[in-house]
C-alpha positions in Angstrom: -52.5 -20.0 84.1 -55.7 -19.9 82.0 -56.2 -16.2 82.8 -52.6 -15.4 81.6 -53.2 -17.3 78.4 -56.6 -15.6 77.8 -55.0 -12.2 78.5 -52.2 -13.0 76.0 -54.6 -14.1 73.3 -56.8 -11.0 73.8 -53.8 -8.7 73.6 -52.6 -10.3 70.3 -56.0 -11.2 68.8 -55.5 -8.9 65.8 -52.4 -10.9 64.9 -53.7 -14.3 66.0 -56.9 -14.2 63.8 -55.2 -13.6 60.4 -52.4 -16.1 61.4 -55.0 -18.8 62.1 -56.8 -17.9 58.9 -53.6 -18.2 56.9 -52.7 -21.5 58.6 -56.2 -22.9 57.7 -55.8 -21.9 54.1 -52.3 -23.3 53.8 -53.1 -26.5 55.6 -56.7 -27.4 54.9 -56.3 -31.1 55.7 -55.3 -30.3 59.2 -57.8 -27.4 59.6 -60.8 -29.5 58.6 -60.3 -31.7 61.7 -61.6 -28.7 63.7 -64.7 -28.1 61.5 -67.1 -30.1 63.7 -66.2 -27.9 66.7 -67.0 -24.6 65.1 -70.7 -24.4 66.0 -70.0 -25.3 69.6 -67.2 -22.7 69.9 -69.5 -20.0 68.4 -72.3 -21.1 70.7 -69.9 -20.9 73.7 -68.6 -17.4 72.7 -72.2 -16.2 72.4 -73.1 -17.6 75.7 -70.0 -16.2 77.4 -70.8 -12.8 75.9 -74.4 -13.0 77.0 -73.4 -13.6 80.6 -72.1 -10.0 80.8 -75.5 -8.6 79.9 -78.7 -8.4 81.8 -82.2 -8.7 80.2 -82.8 -5.1 81.3 -79.8 -3.9 79.3 -80.9 -5.7 76.2 -84.5 -4.4 76.6 -83.0 -0.9 76.8 -81.3 -1.4 73.4 -84.8 -2.1 71.9 -86.3 1.0 73.6 -83.7 3.1 71.9 -83.1 1.3 68.6 -81.2 3.9 66.7 -77.8 2.3 66.9 -79.3 -1.1 66.3 -81.1 0.0 63.1 -78.1 1.8 61.7 -75.9 -1.3 62.2 -78.6 -3.6 60.6 -78.8 -1.2 57.7 -75.0 -1.2 57.3 -74.8 -5.0 57.6 -77.7 -5.9 55.3 -77.8 -3.1 52.7 -74.7 -0.9 52.6 -71.9 -3.5 52.9 -73.5 -6.0 50.4 -74.0 -3.1 48.0 -70.4 -2.1 48.4 -69.3 -5.7 47.8 -71.4 -5.8 44.7 -69.9 -2.6 43.4 -66.4 -3.7 44.2 -67.1 -7.1 42.5 -68.3 -5.4 39.3 -65.3 -3.0 39.4 -62.6 -5.6 39.9 -64.1 -8.7 38.4 -66.2 -7.4 35.5 -68.8 -10.0 34.4 -67.8 -12.9 36.6 -71.2 -13.3 38.1 -70.3 -16.3 40.3 -67.5 -14.4 42.0 -69.6 -11.3 42.5 -72.5 -13.3 43.8 -70.2 -15.1 46.3 -68.8 -11.7 47.4 -72.3 -10.3 48.1 -73.4 -13.4 49.9 -70.2 -13.5 51.9 -70.9 -10.0 53.2 -74.6 -10.5 53.6 -74.5 -13.4 56.1 -74.9 -12.8 59.8 -71.8 -11.3 61.4 -73.1 -10.5 64.8 -71.6 -13.6 66.6 -68.1 -12.7 65.6 -68.7 -9.0 66.5 -69.9 -10.2 69.9 -66.6 -11.9 70.4 -64.7 -8.7 69.6 -67.0 -6.6 71.7 -66.5 -8.9 74.7 -62.7 -8.8 74.3 -62.5 -5.0 74.1 -65.3 -4.3 76.7 -67.7 -2.8 74.2 -71.5 -2.6 74.3 -72.4 -6.2 75.0 -76.2 -5.7 75.1 -76.2 -4.0 71.7 -74.1 -6.8 70.3 -76.3 -9.5 71.8 -79.4 -7.8 70.4 -77.7 -7.9 67.0 -77.1 -11.7 67.4 -80.8 -12.1 68.1 -82.0 -9.8 65.3 -79.3 -10.8 62.8 -80.5 -14.5 62.7 -83.9 -13.5 61.3 -83.3 -11.5 58.0 -80.8 -13.8 56.1 -82.9 -16.8 55.1 -85.7 -14.8 53.4 -83.4 -12.1 52.0 -80.6 -14.2 50.6 -82.4 -14.9 47.3 -82.9 -11.2 46.7 -79.3 -10.4 47.5 -78.2 -13.1 45.1 -80.5 -11.8 42.3 -79.3 -8.3 43.1 -75.7 -9.2 42.6 -76.4 -10.8 39.2 -77.7 -7.6 37.7 -74.6 -6.9 35.6 -76.1 -4.5 33.2 -77.4 -2.2 35.9 -75.2 -0.4 38.5 -75.4 -1.7 42.1 -78.0 0.1 44.2 -79.6 -0.7 47.5 -82.6 -3.2 47.6 
């Protein structure tokens, strides 16, 4: 029974995710009841994804770090820069909104990507390595990304 439900959810995940997001936005009073469970669910998803990887596989990712470095560059430089540019293009001088967009795209995303990689049988060791590495840069780099997004007189450029 549980396997059938899991198979159904995995098959329709691209529809389930936006539907749940929409329901959460439309019914915030009901959705906030699940807020205390979010960290536990993400911890479980990370743990379940990690079970598919061996330490040897993760070590191999660090021996050949090309993909890992490209993804980190995309996540922490390219995407926040694109968010800053889009913010300036669409929202002009609304610095609070632009800063929010940059910070939204600058936070760690690897745990969610591990979920998708696990569902679609991707490279779990690479994704797990991202989870480990992606928890380090955000705290010290967030102030720089916030300051970067507030430079309204200069065009957006990488840090």
